[in-house]
HTML snippet that shows the backbone in 3Dmol.js (N, CA, C, O; Angstrom):
<script src="https://3Dmol.org/build/3Dmol-min.js"></script>
<div id="view" style="width:600px;height:400px;position:relative"></div>
<script>
const pdb = `
ATOM      1  N   MET A   1       6.015  -0.329 -21.431  1.00  0.00           N
ATOM      2  CA  MET A   1       5.534   0.252 -20.186  1.00  0.00           C
ATOM      3  C   MET A   1       4.094   0.707 -20.344  1.00  0.00           C
ATOM      4  O   MET A   1       3.691   1.237 -21.379  1.00  0.00           O
ATOM      5  N   LYS A   2       3.339   0.483 -19.291  1.00  0.00           N
ATOM      6  CA  LYS A   2       1.948   0.936 -19.224  1.00  0.00           C
ATOM      7  C   LYS A   2       1.891   2.154 -18.327  1.00  0.00           C
ATOM      8  O   LYS A   2       2.827   2.429 -17.576  1.00  0.00           O
ATOM      9  N   LYS A   3       0.785   2.884 -18.409  1.00  0.00           N
ATOM     10  CA  LYS A   3       0.630   4.036 -17.523  1.00  0.00           C
ATOM     11  C   LYS A   3      -0.830   4.238 -17.162  1.00  0.00           C
ATOM     12  O   LYS A   3      -1.735   3.820 -17.883  1.00  0.00           O
ATOM     13  N   ILE A   4      -1.034   4.889 -16.029  1.00  0.00           N
ATOM     14  CA  ILE A   4      -2.370   5.231 -15.550  1.00  0.00           C
ATOM     15  C   ILE A   4      -2.263   6.524 -14.751  1.00  0.00           C
ATOM     16  O   ILE A   4      -1.235   6.794 -14.132  1.00  0.00           O
ATOM     17  N   GLU A   5      -3.323   7.317 -14.767  1.00  0.00           N
ATOM     18  CA  GLU A   5      -3.385   8.522 -13.953  1.00  0.00           C
ATOM     19  C   GLU A   5      -4.389   8.281 -12.837  1.00  0.00           C
ATOM     20  O   GLU A   5      -5.531   7.888 -13.078  1.00  0.00           O
ATOM     21  N   LEU A   6      -3.936   8.528 -11.598  1.00  0.00           N
ATOM     22  CA  LEU A   6      -4.779   8.285 -10.435  1.00  0.00           C
ATOM     23  C   LEU A   6      -4.683   9.450  -9.443  1.00  0.00           C
ATOM     24  O   LEU A   6      -3.667  10.143  -9.393  1.00  0.00           O
ATOM     25  N   PRO A   7      -5.745   9.661  -8.655  1.00  0.00           N
ATOM     26  CA  PRO A   7      -5.677  10.673  -7.599  1.00  0.00           C
ATOM     27  C   PRO A   7      -4.835  10.141  -6.441  1.00  0.00           C
ATOM     28  O   PRO A   7      -4.914   8.964  -6.087  1.00  0.00           O
ATOM     29  N   VAL A   8      -4.024  11.031  -5.856  1.00  0.00           N
ATOM     30  CA  VAL A   8      -3.147  10.637  -4.755  1.00  0.00           C
ATOM     31  C   VAL A   8      -3.285  11.651  -3.625  1.00  0.00           C
ATOM     32  O   VAL A   8      -3.226  12.859  -3.855  1.00  0.00           O
ATOM     33  N   ILE A   9      -3.468  11.156  -2.410  1.00  0.00           N
ATOM     34  CA  ILE A   9      -3.601  12.025  -1.248  1.00  0.00           C
ATOM     35  C   ILE A   9      -2.233  12.418  -0.711  1.00  0.00           C
ATOM     36  O   ILE A   9      -1.991  13.588  -0.416  1.00  0.00           O
ATOM     37  N   ASP A  10      -1.345  11.449  -0.583  1.00  0.00           N
ATOM     38  CA  ASP A  10      -0.084  11.652   0.136  1.00  0.00           C
ATOM     39  C   ASP A  10       1.152  11.571  -0.758  1.00  0.00           C
ATOM     40  O   ASP A  10       2.163  10.990  -0.365  1.00  0.00           O
ATOM     41  N   TYR A  11       1.076  12.141  -1.937  1.00  0.00           N
ATOM     42  CA  TYR A  11       2.187  12.038  -2.886  1.00  0.00           C
ATOM     43  C   TYR A  11       3.486  12.644  -2.351  1.00  0.00           C
ATOM     44  O   TYR A  11       4.568  12.157  -2.677  1.00  0.00           O
ATOM     45  N   HIS A  12       3.399  13.676  -1.552  1.00  0.00           N
ATOM     46  CA  HIS A  12       4.607  14.354  -1.085  1.00  0.00           C
ATOM     47  C   HIS A  12       5.272  13.644   0.097  1.00  0.00           C
ATOM     48  O   HIS A  12       6.342  14.059   0.543  1.00  0.00           O
ATOM     49  N   GLU A  13       4.650  12.583   0.603  1.00  0.00           N
ATOM     50  CA  GLU A  13       5.273  11.812   1.677  1.00  0.00           C
ATOM     51  C   GLU A  13       6.378  10.940   1.096  1.00  0.00           C
ATOM     52  O   GLU A  13       6.166  10.207   0.129  1.00  0.00           O
ATOM     53  N   LYS A  14       7.542  11.028   1.690  1.00  0.00           N
ATOM     54  CA  LYS A  14       8.711  10.297   1.204  1.00  0.00           C
ATOM     55  C   LYS A  14       8.461   8.776   1.195  1.00  0.00           C
ATOM     56  O   LYS A  14       8.877   8.086   0.264  1.00  0.00           O
ATOM     57  N   GLU A  15       7.795   8.268   2.212  1.00  0.00           N
ATOM     58  CA  GLU A  15       7.504   6.825   2.285  1.00  0.00           C
ATOM     59  C   GLU A  15       6.733   6.346   1.064  1.00  0.00           C
ATOM     60  O   GLU A  15       7.024   5.283   0.516  1.00  0.00           O
ATOM     61  N   PHE A  16       5.754   7.128   0.642  1.00  0.00           N
ATOM     62  CA  PHE A  16       4.936   6.749  -0.505  1.00  0.00           C
ATOM     63  C   PHE A  16       5.772   6.712  -1.785  1.00  0.00           C
ATOM     64  O   PHE A  16       5.707   5.749  -2.549  1.00  0.00           O
ATOM     65  N   ARG A  17       6.550   7.759  -2.010  1.00  0.00           N
ATOM     66  CA  ARG A  17       7.385   7.799  -3.222  1.00  0.00           C
ATOM     67  C   ARG A  17       8.446   6.710  -3.204  1.00  0.00           C
ATOM     68  O   ARG A  17       8.745   6.118  -4.241  1.00  0.00           O
ATOM     69  N   ASP A  18       9.026   6.437  -2.018  1.00  0.00           N
ATOM     70  CA  ASP A  18       9.994   5.341  -1.895  1.00  0.00           C
ATOM     71  C   ASP A  18       9.339   4.004  -2.192  1.00  0.00           C
ATOM     72  O   ASP A  18       9.942   3.141  -2.829  1.00  0.00           O
ATOM     73  N   TRP A  19       8.110   3.829  -1.734  1.00  0.00           N
ATOM     74  CA  TRP A  19       7.370   2.594  -1.969  1.00  0.00           C
ATOM     75  C   TRP A  19       7.118   2.394  -3.474  1.00  0.00           C
ATOM     76  O   TRP A  19       7.255   1.282  -3.985  1.00  0.00           O
ATOM     77  N   LEU A  20       6.752   3.468  -4.176  1.00  0.00           N
ATOM     78  CA  LEU A  20       6.577   3.362  -5.626  1.00  0.00           C
ATOM     79  C   LEU A  20       7.886   2.944  -6.286  1.00  0.00           C
ATOM     80  O   LEU A  20       7.905   2.069  -7.151  1.00  0.00           O
ATOM     81  N   LYS A  21       8.977   3.578  -5.868  1.00  0.00           N
ATOM     82  CA  LYS A  21      10.293   3.279  -6.425  1.00  0.00           C
ATOM     83  C   LYS A  21      10.678   1.815  -6.172  1.00  0.00           C
ATOM     84  O   LYS A  21      11.213   1.153  -7.061  1.00  0.00           O
ATOM     85  N   GLN A  22      10.410   1.318  -4.981  1.00  0.00           N
ATOM     86  CA  GLN A  22      10.712  -0.077  -4.636  1.00  0.00           C
ATOM     87  C   GLN A  22       9.923  -1.047  -5.504  1.00  0.00           C
ATOM     88  O   GLN A  22      10.358  -2.176  -5.732  1.00  0.00           O
ATOM     89  N   ASN A  23       8.772  -0.612  -5.985  1.00  0.00           N
ATOM     90  CA  ASN A  23       7.931  -1.443  -6.837  1.00  0.00           C
ATOM     91  C   ASN A  23       8.154  -1.159  -8.321  1.00  0.00           C
ATOM     92  O   ASN A  23       7.350  -1.562  -9.161  1.00  0.00           O
ATOM     93  N   ASN A  24       9.243  -0.466  -8.638  1.00  0.00           N
ATOM     94  CA  ASN A  24       9.620  -0.173 -10.032  1.00  0.00           C
ATOM     95  C   ASN A  24       8.579   0.633 -10.794  1.00  0.00           C
ATOM     96  O   ASN A  24       8.386   0.438 -11.994  1.00  0.00           O
ATOM     97  N   VAL A  25       7.909   1.544 -10.088  1.00  0.00           N
ATOM     98  CA  VAL A  25       6.893   2.395 -10.703  1.00  0.00           C
ATOM     99  C   VAL A  25       7.381   3.839 -10.656  1.00  0.00           C
ATOM    100  O   VAL A  25       7.712   4.362  -9.592  1.00  0.00           O
ATOM    101  N   LYS A  26       7.419   4.470 -11.820  1.00  0.00           N
ATOM    102  CA  LYS A  26       7.804   5.880 -11.918  1.00  0.00           C
ATOM    103  C   LYS A  26       6.548   6.728 -11.802  1.00  0.00           C
ATOM    104  O   LYS A  26       5.459   6.294 -12.177  1.00  0.00           O
ATOM    105  N   SER A  27       6.707   7.949 -11.278  1.00  0.00           N
ATOM    106  CA  SER A  27       5.536   8.800 -11.088  1.00  0.00           C
ATOM    107  C   SER A  27       5.866  10.261 -11.351  1.00  0.00           C
ATOM    108  O   SER A  27       7.002  10.710 -11.202  1.00  0.00           O
ATOM    109  N   LYS A  28       4.820  10.986 -11.749  1.00  0.00           N
ATOM    110  CA  LYS A  28       4.940  12.437 -11.873  1.00  0.00           C
ATOM    111  C   LYS A  28       3.555  13.051 -11.730  1.00  0.00           C
ATOM    112  O   LYS A  28       2.549  12.448 -12.102  1.00  0.00           O
ATOM    113  N   ILE A  29       3.526  14.248 -11.191  1.00  0.00           N
ATOM    114  CA  ILE A  29       2.268  14.970 -11.015  1.00  0.00           C
ATOM    115  C   ILE A  29       1.852  15.527 -12.374  1.00  0.00           C
ATOM    116  O   ILE A  29       2.652  16.158 -13.066  1.00  0.00           O
ATOM    117  N   VAL A  30       0.592  15.288 -12.752  1.00  0.00           N
ATOM    118  CA  VAL A  30       0.101  15.785 -14.042  1.00  0.00           C
ATOM    119  C   VAL A  30      -1.064  16.758 -13.892  1.00  0.00           C
ATOM    120  O   VAL A  30      -1.533  17.319 -14.882  1.00  0.00           O
ATOM    121  N   GLY A  31      -1.533  16.960 -12.666  1.00  0.00           N
ATOM    122  CA  GLY A  31      -2.630  17.893 -12.473  1.00  0.00           C
ATOM    123  C   GLY A  31      -3.223  17.797 -11.089  1.00  0.00           C
ATOM    124  O   GLY A  31      -2.629  17.242 -10.165  1.00  0.00           O
ATOM    125  N   GLU A  32      -4.417  18.355 -10.971  1.00  0.00           N
ATOM    126  CA  GLU A  32      -5.125  18.363  -9.700  1.00  0.00           C
ATOM    127  C   GLU A  32      -6.607  18.228  -9.990  1.00  0.00           C
ATOM    128  O   GLU A  32      -7.104  18.773 -10.975  1.00  0.00           O
ATOM    129  N   GLY A  33      -7.313  17.505  -9.136  1.00  0.00           N
ATOM    130  CA  GLY A  33      -8.740  17.346  -9.338  1.00  0.00           C
ATOM    131  C   GLY A  33      -9.419  16.850  -8.082  1.00  0.00           C
ATOM    132  O   GLY A  33      -8.935  15.916  -7.443  1.00  0.00           O
ATOM    133  N   GLY A  34     -10.524  17.453  -7.723  1.00  0.00           N
ATOM    134  CA  GLY A  34     -11.279  17.037  -6.553  1.00  0.00           C
ATOM    135  C   GLY A  34     -10.510  17.158  -5.251  1.00  0.00           C
ATOM    136  O   GLY A  34     -10.769  16.418  -4.302  1.00  0.00           O
ATOM    137  N   GLY A  35      -9.580  18.074  -5.202  1.00  0.00           N
ATOM    138  CA  GLY A  35      -8.791  18.263  -3.997  1.00  0.00           C
ATOM    139  C   GLY A  35      -7.601  17.332  -3.866  1.00  0.00           C
ATOM    140  O   GLY A  35      -6.902  17.358  -2.853  1.00  0.00           O
ATOM    141  N   PHE A  36      -7.361  16.507  -4.881  1.00  0.00           N
ATOM    142  CA  PHE A  36      -6.242  15.571  -4.880  1.00  0.00           C
ATOM    143  C   PHE A  36      -5.281  15.890  -6.007  1.00  0.00           C
ATOM    144  O   PHE A  36      -5.666  16.476  -7.019  1.00  0.00           O
ATOM    145  N   LEU A  37      -4.035  15.504  -5.829  1.00  0.00           N
ATOM    146  CA  LEU A  37      -3.089  15.568  -6.936  1.00  0.00           C
ATOM    147  C   LEU A  37      -3.381  14.395  -7.864  1.00  0.00           C
ATOM    148  O   LEU A  37      -3.689  13.298  -7.398  1.00  0.00           O
ATOM    149  N   ILE A  38      -3.287  14.616  -9.165  1.00  0.00           N
ATOM    150  CA  ILE A  38      -3.421  13.542 -10.139  1.00  0.00           C
ATOM    151  C   ILE A  38      -2.003  13.177 -10.564  1.00  0.00           C
ATOM    152  O   ILE A  38      -1.246  14.021 -11.043  1.00  0.00           O
ATOM    153  N   VAL A  39      -1.660  11.911 -10.381  1.00  0.00           N
ATOM    154  CA  VAL A  39      -0.308  11.446 -10.630  1.00  0.00           C
ATOM    155  C   VAL A  39      -0.325  10.380 -11.724  1.00  0.00           C
ATOM    156  O   VAL A  39      -1.153   9.470 -11.710  1.00  0.00           O
ATOM    157  N   GLU A  40       0.600  10.511 -12.666  1.00  0.00           N
ATOM    158  CA  GLU A  40       0.772   9.498 -13.699  1.00  0.00           C
ATOM    159  C   GLU A  40       1.764   8.463 -13.180  1.00  0.00           C
ATOM    160  O   GLU A  40       2.877   8.802 -12.775  1.00  0.00           O
ATOM    161  N   LEU A  41       1.349   7.203 -13.196  1.00  0.00           N
ATOM    162  CA  LEU A  41       2.209   6.103 -12.779  1.00  0.00           C
ATOM    163  C   LEU A  41       2.596   5.314 -14.012  1.00  0.00           C
ATOM    164  O   LEU A  41       1.747   5.019 -14.852  1.00  0.00           O
ATOM    165  N   LYS A  42       3.876   4.968 -14.131  1.00  0.00           N
ATOM    166  CA  LYS A  42       4.370   4.201 -15.271  1.00  0.00           C
ATOM    167  C   LYS A  42       5.140   2.992 -14.768  1.00  0.00           C
ATOM    168  O   LYS A  42       5.933   3.084 -13.831  1.00  0.00           O
ATOM    169  N   GLY A  43       4.892   1.858 -15.411  1.00  0.00           N
ATOM    170  CA  GLY A  43       5.606   0.640 -15.057  1.00  0.00           C
ATOM    171  C   GLY A  43       5.085  -0.520 -15.876  1.00  0.00           C
ATOM    172  O   GLY A  43       4.255  -0.344 -16.768  1.00  0.00           O
ATOM    173  N   THR A  44       5.577  -1.703 -15.568  1.00  0.00           N
ATOM    174  CA  THR A  44       5.078  -2.892 -16.254  1.00  0.00           C
ATOM    175  C   THR A  44       3.683  -3.196 -15.727  1.00  0.00           C
ATOM    176  O   THR A  44       3.302  -2.726 -14.655  1.00  0.00           O
ATOM    177  N   LEU A  45       2.939  -3.968 -16.468  1.00  0.00           N
ATOM    178  CA  LEU A  45       1.596  -4.352 -16.058  1.00  0.00           C
ATOM    179  C   LEU A  45       1.639  -5.016 -14.683  1.00  0.00           C
ATOM    180  O   LEU A  45       0.807  -4.722 -13.825  1.00  0.00           O
ATOM    181  N   LYS A  46       2.591  -5.895 -14.474  1.00  0.00           N
ATOM    182  CA  LYS A  46       2.726  -6.617 -13.199  1.00  0.00           C
ATOM    183  C   LYS A  46       2.989  -5.642 -12.040  1.00  0.00           C
ATOM    184  O   LYS A  46       2.350  -5.742 -10.992  1.00  0.00           O
ATOM    185  N   ASP A  47       3.925  -4.703 -12.223  1.00  0.00           N
ATOM    186  CA  ASP A  47       4.268  -3.756 -11.161  1.00  0.00           C
ATOM    187  C   ASP A  47       3.125  -2.792 -10.862  1.00  0.00           C
ATOM    188  O   ASP A  47       2.845  -2.507  -9.697  1.00  0.00           O
ATOM    189  N   LEU A  48       2.470  -2.292 -11.892  1.00  0.00           N
ATOM    190  CA  LEU A  48       1.343  -1.377 -11.679  1.00  0.00           C
ATOM    191  C   LEU A  48       0.190  -2.086 -10.976  1.00  0.00           C
ATOM    192  O   LEU A  48      -0.443  -1.520 -10.085  1.00  0.00           O
ATOM    193  N   LYS A  49      -0.078  -3.323 -11.377  1.00  0.00           N
ATOM    194  CA  LYS A  49      -1.148  -4.094 -10.741  1.00  0.00           C
ATOM    195  C   LYS A  49      -0.846  -4.282  -9.255  1.00  0.00           C
ATOM    196  O   LYS A  49      -1.739  -4.155  -8.417  1.00  0.00           O
ATOM    197  N   LYS A  50       0.408  -4.584  -8.929  1.00  0.00           N
ATOM    198  CA  LYS A  50       0.798  -4.774  -7.527  1.00  0.00           C
ATOM    199  C   LYS A  50       0.580  -3.484  -6.726  1.00  0.00           C
ATOM    200  O   LYS A  50       0.097  -3.531  -5.595  1.00  0.00           O
ATOM    201  N   VAL A  51       0.932  -2.347  -7.304  1.00  0.00           N
ATOM    202  CA  VAL A  51       0.781  -1.058  -6.628  1.00  0.00           C
ATOM    203  C   VAL A  51      -0.701  -0.701  -6.462  1.00  0.00           C
ATOM    204  O   VAL A  51      -1.114  -0.269  -5.386  1.00  0.00           O
ATOM    205  N   ILE A  52      -1.488  -0.874  -7.499  1.00  0.00           N
ATOM    206  CA  ILE A  52      -2.912  -0.538  -7.441  1.00  0.00           C
ATOM    207  C   ILE A  52      -3.649  -1.436  -6.454  1.00  0.00           C
ATOM    208  O   ILE A  52      -4.566  -0.981  -5.769  1.00  0.00           O
ATOM    209  N   ASP A  53      -3.257  -2.705  -6.375  1.00  0.00           N
ATOM    210  CA  ASP A  53      -3.934  -3.652  -5.486  1.00  0.00           C
ATOM    211  C   ASP A  53      -3.541  -3.523  -4.022  1.00  0.00           C
ATOM    212  O   ASP A  53      -4.240  -4.046  -3.154  1.00  0.00           O
ATOM    213  N   ASP A  54      -2.441  -2.841  -3.726  1.00  0.00           N
ATOM    214  CA  ASP A  54      -1.954  -2.754  -2.353  1.00  0.00           C
ATOM    215  C   ASP A  54      -2.965  -2.025  -1.469  1.00  0.00           C
ATOM    216  O   ASP A  54      -3.464  -0.963  -1.842  1.00  0.00           O
ATOM    217  N   ASP A  55      -3.266  -2.588  -0.306  1.00  0.00           N
ATOM    218  CA  ASP A  55      -4.265  -1.971   0.569  1.00  0.00           C
ATOM    219  C   ASP A  55      -3.665  -1.007   1.596  1.00  0.00           C
ATOM    220  O   ASP A  55      -4.407  -0.305   2.282  1.00  0.00           O
ATOM    221  N   GLU A  56      -2.334  -0.963   1.711  1.00  0.00           N
ATOM    222  CA  GLU A  56      -1.720  -0.041   2.667  1.00  0.00           C
ATOM    223  C   GLU A  56      -1.348   1.290   2.018  1.00  0.00           C
ATOM    224  O   GLU A  56      -1.787   2.345   2.477  1.00  0.00           O
ATOM    225  N   TYR A  57      -0.550   1.251   0.965  1.00  0.00           N
ATOM    226  CA  TYR A  57      -0.114   2.477   0.286  1.00  0.00           C
ATOM    227  C   TYR A  57      -0.868   2.728  -1.012  1.00  0.00           C
ATOM    228  O   TYR A  57      -0.944   3.864  -1.479  1.00  0.00           O
ATOM    229  N   GLY A  58      -1.421   1.677  -1.593  1.00  0.00           N
ATOM    230  CA  GLY A  58      -2.034   1.780  -2.915  1.00  0.00           C
ATOM    231  C   GLY A  58      -3.504   2.141  -2.875  1.00  0.00           C
ATOM    232  O   GLY A  58      -3.968   2.858  -1.988  1.00  0.00           O
ATOM    233  N   TRP A  59      -4.222   1.631  -3.854  1.00  0.00           N
ATOM    234  CA  TRP A  59      -5.624   1.980  -4.044  1.00  0.00           C
ATOM    235  C   TRP A  59      -6.545   0.812  -3.742  1.00  0.00           C
ATOM    236  O   TRP A  59      -7.743   0.879  -4.016  1.00  0.00           O
ATOM    237  N   ASP A  60      -6.000  -0.255  -3.181  1.00  0.00           N
ATOM    238  CA  ASP A  60      -6.773  -1.440  -2.786  1.00  0.00           C
ATOM    239  C   ASP A  60      -7.595  -1.990  -3.958  1.00  0.00           C
ATOM    240  O   ASP A  60      -8.684  -2.527  -3.755  1.00  0.00           O
ATOM    241  N   GLY A  61      -7.076  -1.857  -5.172  1.00  0.00           N
ATOM    242  CA  GLY A  61      -7.729  -2.403  -6.352  1.00  0.00           C
ATOM    243  C   GLY A  61      -8.855  -1.567  -6.907  1.00  0.00           C
ATOM    244  O   GLY A  61      -9.480  -1.965  -7.890  1.00  0.00           O
ATOM    245  N   ASP A  62      -9.139  -0.411  -6.308  1.00  0.00           N
ATOM    246  CA  ASP A  62     -10.303   0.395  -6.707  1.00  0.00           C
ATOM    247  C   ASP A  62     -10.309   0.805  -8.175  1.00  0.00           C
ATOM    248  O   ASP A  62     -11.380   0.927  -8.770  1.00  0.00           O
ATOM    249  N   TYR A  63      -9.151   1.019  -8.766  1.00  0.00           N
ATOM    250  CA  TYR A  63      -9.106   1.531 -10.135  1.00  0.00           C
ATOM    251  C   TYR A  63      -8.686   0.464 -11.136  1.00  0.00           C
ATOM    252  O   TYR A  63      -8.496   0.762 -12.315  1.00  0.00           O
ATOM    253  N   GLU A  64      -8.541  -0.770 -10.681  1.00  0.00           N
ATOM    254  CA  GLU A  64      -7.975  -1.809 -11.544  1.00  0.00           C
ATOM    255  C   GLU A  64      -8.845  -2.088 -12.770  1.00  0.00           C
ATOM    256  O   GLU A  64      -8.323  -2.196 -13.880  1.00  0.00           O
ATOM    257  N   GLU A  65     -10.147  -2.205 -12.589  1.00  0.00           N
ATOM    258  CA  GLU A  65     -11.021  -2.527 -13.723  1.00  0.00           C
ATOM    259  C   GLU A  65     -10.948  -1.451 -14.803  1.00  0.00           C
ATOM    260  O   GLU A  65     -10.805  -1.766 -15.985  1.00  0.00           O
ATOM    261  N   GLU A  66     -11.044  -0.195 -14.407  1.00  0.00           N
ATOM    262  CA  GLU A  66     -10.990   0.931 -15.347  1.00  0.00           C
ATOM    263  C   GLU A  66      -9.646   0.942 -16.078  1.00  0.00           C
ATOM    264  O   GLU A  66      -9.583   1.142 -17.291  1.00  0.00           O
ATOM    265  N   TRP A  67      -8.591   0.725 -15.325  1.00  0.00           N
ATOM    266  CA  TRP A  67      -7.244   0.777 -15.870  1.00  0.00           C
ATOM    267  C   TRP A  67      -6.990  -0.357 -16.869  1.00  0.00           C
ATOM    268  O   TRP A  67      -6.423  -0.125 -17.937  1.00  0.00           O
ATOM    269  N   ILE A  68      -7.401  -1.565 -16.531  1.00  0.00           N
ATOM    270  CA  ILE A  68      -7.169  -2.707 -17.417  1.00  0.00           C
ATOM    271  C   ILE A  68      -7.927  -2.521 -18.737  1.00  0.00           C
ATOM    272  O   ILE A  68      -7.442  -2.930 -19.792  1.00  0.00           O
ATOM    273  N   LYS A  69      -9.119  -1.904 -18.682  1.00  0.00           N
ATOM    274  CA  LYS A  69      -9.867  -1.630 -19.917  1.00  0.00           C
ATOM    275  C   LYS A  69      -9.085  -0.710 -20.845  1.00  0.00           C
ATOM    276  O   LYS A  69      -9.145  -0.855 -22.066  1.00  0.00           O
ATOM    277  N   ASN A  70      -8.349   0.241 -20.263  1.00  0.00           N
ATOM    278  CA  ASN A  70      -7.601   1.212 -21.063  1.00  0.00           C
ATOM    279  C   ASN A  70      -6.246   0.710 -21.544  1.00  0.00           C
ATOM    280  O   ASN A  70      -5.580   1.395 -22.320  1.00  0.00           O
ATOM    281  N   CYS A  71      -5.826  -0.463 -21.101  1.00  0.00           N
ATOM    282  CA  CYS A  71      -4.511  -0.983 -21.522  1.00  0.00           C
ATOM    283  C   CYS A  71      -4.648  -1.635 -22.833  1.00  0.00           C
ATOM    284  O   CYS A  71      -3.667  -2.142 -23.376  1.00  0.00           O
TER     285      CYS A  71
END
`;
const viewer = $3Dmol.createViewer("view");
viewer.addModel(pdb, "pdb");
viewer.setStyle({}, {cartoon: {color: "spectrum"}});
viewer.zoomTo();
viewer.render();
</script>
């Protein structure tokens, strides 16, 4: 399993957490920064990439380059 920590705006919304679960990604809050919750996401490389690339619930690929360097 791989992991990444990312800022999340809507972590407490049930739809968002259900969406992570549907994509086989586990999550937990690890801190706060810049007014956002920092959440650790864990999953396979394929599942995390799908979540990070998603433009509706995810990060639209914004953190993919940084994350892949750290894997």
